[in-house]
C-alpha positions as CSV (number, residue, x, y, z in Angstrom):
1,X,147.0,229.6,141.8
2,X,144.6,227.2,140.0
3,X,141.3,228.6,141.3
4,X,140.5,232.3,141.6
5,X,136.9,232.1,142.8
6,X,135.4,229.2,144.8
7,X,132.2,228.2,146.4
8,X,132.9,226.3,149.6
9,X,130.2,224.0,151.0
10,X,130.5,223.0,154.6
11,X,128.2,220.8,156.6
12,X,126.7,222.3,159.8
13,X,127.6,219.1,161.7
14,X,131.3,220.0,161.0
15,X,130.9,223.1,163.2
16,X,129.7,220.9,166.1
17,X,133.2,219.3,166.4
18,X,133.4,215.9,168.0
19,X,129.9,216.3,169.4
20,X,128.3,217.0,166.0
21,X,125.9,219.6,167.4
22,X,126.0,223.2,168.6
23,X,129.0,225.4,167.6
24,X,132.4,224.2,168.8
25,X,134.6,227.3,169.0
26,X,137.8,225.4,168.5
27,X,136.6,223.8,165.4
28,X,135.2,227.1,164.2
29,X,138.6,228.8,164.7
30,X,140.3,226.1,162.7
31,X,137.9,226.6,159.7
32,X,138.3,230.4,159.9
33,X,142.1,230.1,159.9
34,X,142.1,227.8,156.9
35,X,139.7,230.0,154.9
36,X,141.4,233.2,155.9
37,X,144.7,232.0,154.6
38,X,143.5,231.5,151.1
39,X,141.5,234.7,151.2
40,X,144.7,236.6,151.9
41,X,146.2,234.9,148.8
42,X,143.5,236.8,146.8
43,X,141.0,233.9,146.3
44,X,137.4,235.1,146.1
45,X,135.4,233.0,148.4
46,X,131.7,232.2,148.7
47,X,130.6,229.9,151.5
48,X,127.4,227.9,152.0
49,X,127.0,226.2,155.4
50,X,124.4,223.7,156.4
51,X,122.4,223.8,159.7
52,X,122.5,220.2,160.7
53,X,124.4,221.0,164.0
54,X,121.3,222.9,165.1
55,X,118.3,221.4,163.2
56,X,117.8,219.2,160.1
57,X,114.5,219.5,158.4
58,X,114.4,216.0,156.9
59,X,115.3,214.3,160.2
60,X,112.8,216.6,162.0
61,X,110.1,215.5,159.6
62,X,110.7,211.8,160.4
63,X,110.2,212.6,164.1
64,X,106.8,214.2,163.6
65,X,107.6,217.8,162.5
66,X,105.7,219.0,159.4
67,X,108.3,218.8,156.6
68,X,107.5,222.3,155.4
69,X,108.0,223.8,158.9
70,X,111.0,221.6,159.5
71,X,112.7,222.9,156.3
72,X,112.1,226.5,157.4
73,X,113.6,225.8,160.8
74,X,116.7,224.3,159.0
75,X,117.0,227.5,156.9
76,X,117.1,229.6,160.1
77,X,119.7,227.3,161.5
78,X,122.0,228.0,158.5
79,X,121.6,231.8,159.2
80,X,122.8,231.2,162.8
81,X,125.8,229.4,161.5
82,X,126.5,232.0,158.9
83,X,126.4,234.8,161.5
84,X,128.8,232.8,163.7
85,X,131.2,232.5,160.8
86,X,131.0,236.2,159.9
87,X,131.6,237.2,163.5
88,X,134.7,235.0,163.7
89,X,136.0,236.4,160.4
90,X,135.6,240.0,161.5
91,X,137.3,239.2,164.9
92,X,140.3,238.0,162.7
93,X,140.2,241.2,160.6
94,X,138.8,239.5,157.6
95,X,135.9,241.2,155.8
96,X,132.8,239.0,155.5
97,X,129.2,239.5,154.6
98,X,126.1,237.4,155.1
99,X,123.6,237.3,152.3
100,X,120.3,235.5,152.9
101,X,117.8,234.0,150.4
102,X,114.9,235.7,152.2
103,X,114.6,239.0,154.0
104,X,116.4,238.8,157.3
105,X,117.1,242.4,158.2
106,X,118.7,243.5,160.5
107,X,120.7,240.3,160.8
108,X,121.8,240.1,157.2
109,X,121.3,241.5,153.7
110,X,119.0,239.9,151.1
111,X,120.9,238.0,148.4
112,X,121.3,239.4,144.9
113,X,123.9,238.5,142.4
114,X,125.0,242.1,142.1
115,X,125.6,242.3,145.9
116,X,127.5,239.1,145.9
117,X,129.7,240.2,142.9
118,X,130.4,243.6,144.5
119,X,131.4,242.0,147.8
120,X,133.6,239.3,146.1
121,X,135.4,241.9,144.0
122,X,135.9,243.9,147.1
123,X,137.8,240.9,148.7
124,X,134.9,240.2,151.1
125,X,134.1,236.6,152.0
126,X,130.4,236.1,151.1
127,X,128.4,233.7,153.3
128,X,125.2,232.6,151.6
129,X,122.6,231.6,154.2
130,X,119.0,230.3,154.0
131,X,119.6,227.7,151.3
132,X,117.6,228.4,148.1
133,X,114.9,230.1,150.1
134,X,112.5,227.2,149.3
135,X,111.5,224.1,151.3
136,X,112.4,220.7,149.9
137,X,115.8,221.8,148.7
138,X,119.0,221.0,150.5
139,X,121.9,223.2,151.3
140,X,123.8,221.2,148.7
141,X,121.3,222.6,146.1
142,X,121.8,226.1,147.6
143,X,125.6,225.7,147.2
144,X,125.3,224.5,143.6
145,X,122.9,227.3,142.7
146,X,125.1,230.0,144.3
147,X,128.2,228.5,142.7
148,X,126.7,228.7,139.3
149,X,125.3,232.2,139.9
150,X,128.7,233.7,140.9
151,X,130.5,231.8,138.2
152,X,132.8,230.0,140.6
153,X,135.7,228.0,139.1
154,X,134.9,225.1,141.4
155,X,132.6,223.9,144.1
156,X,134.6,222.6,147.1
157,X,132.6,220.2,149.3
158,X,134.3,219.8,152.7
159,X,133.2,216.6,154.4
160,X,134.4,214.2,157.1
161,X,135.6,211.8,154.3
162,X,138.7,212.4,152.1
163,X,137.0,211.9,148.8
164,X,134.5,209.8,146.8
165,X,134.7,206.1,147.2
166,X,133.3,203.0,145.5
167,X,131.2,202.4,148.7
168,X,130.9,203.9,152.1
169,X,134.5,203.5,153.5
170,X,133.1,203.5,157.1
171,X,131.0,200.4,156.2
172,X,133.1,198.7,153.5
173,X,136.8,198.1,154.2
174,X,137.4,197.2,150.5
175,X,136.0,200.6,149.3
176,X,138.5,202.4,147.1
177,X,138.9,206.2,146.5
178,X,138.6,207.9,143.2
179,X,141.1,210.6,142.5
180,X,139.1,211.8,139.5
181,X,135.7,210.8,138.1
182,X,133.3,212.1,135.5
183,X,129.8,213.3,136.2
184,X,128.4,210.5,134.0
185,X,130.4,207.8,135.8
186,X,129.1,209.1,139.2
187,X,125.5,208.8,137.9
188,X,126.1,205.4,136.3
189,X,127.6,204.0,139.5
190,X,125.0,205.8,141.7
191,X,127.7,207.2,143.9
192,X,126.7,209.7,146.6
193,X,128.5,213.0,146.0
194,X,125.7,215.5,146.5
195,X,122.0,215.2,146.3
196,X,120.7,214.7,142.8
197,X,119.3,218.2,142.3
198,X,122.6,219.8,143.3
199,X,124.6,217.3,141.3
200,X,122.6,217.8,138.2
201,X,122.9,221.6,138.5
202,X,126.7,221.3,138.6
203,X,126.7,218.9,135.7
204,X,124.5,221.0,133.4
205,X,126.5,224.1,134.1
206,X,130.0,222.4,134.0
207,X,130.9,223.3,137.5
208,X,133.5,220.9,138.8
209,X,133.2,219.5,142.3
210,X,136.0,218.6,144.6
211,X,135.1,216.4,147.6
212,X,137.7,216.6,150.4
213,X,138.3,216.3,154.1
214,X,138.0,219.7,155.6
215,X,139.7,218.8,158.9
216,X,143.1,218.1,157.2
217,X,145.5,221.0,157.8
218,X,146.1,223.4,154.9
219,X,143.9,221.3,152.6
220,X,142.2,224.4,151.1
221,X,145.6,226.0,150.3
222,X,146.8,222.9,148.6
223,X,143.7,222.6,146.5
224,X,143.9,226.2,145.5
225,X,147.5,225.7,144.4
226,X,146.6,222.8,142.2
227,X,147.5,219.8,144.3
228,X,145.4,216.7,143.8
229,X,143.5,216.4,147.1
230,X,140.3,214.4,147.6
231,X,138.3,213.6,144.5
232,X,137.5,215.9,141.6
233,X,134.2,215.3,139.7
234,X,134.2,217.0,136.3
């Protein structure tokens, strides 16, 4: 096993399945099965999930919502998704705990590093919700922050693309995928891996990032076992 403790970042849109919004139970079940499998292997797992399947603060701001209020709405959306994940894990006899960046009792406990550490060491999956607790920061930044705080071995970013490319592969047929790339090269080429705040946090704290396609079967297990999947940034 190559990675003992991971921070898994999932997009909220991924939970929406083919529609991209709401919570698609079939898609949720697939994610739960993939994550549960590596949990049973003894991997300590922290998860940060976005809220874009319910509401995106930045897009909301462009449509007339106040940016500050829009970001707060987006934070609440991540809590809804986190509770959905937790419920599904528990239904599958997997221990899971939701920790939120702001007080959200009775829905979840307030985040602290000690609570997260105790839960991880107790083989609980920890789902971090509410982003950083501050507006103007993305869930990517929340994932990078929690990954650094819990001393994760790697940040795994599950997307709908199978890695980092020279250009958007959906728009440029000549785009080529990187199997491995350095933080400095990503910045020089201005490639989009995570938002700049999140990316810088990983860079400064030497937290490697693996970008991969979450929908591919057993991808998480293969990554944990050391197979070269997606793109690693280090």
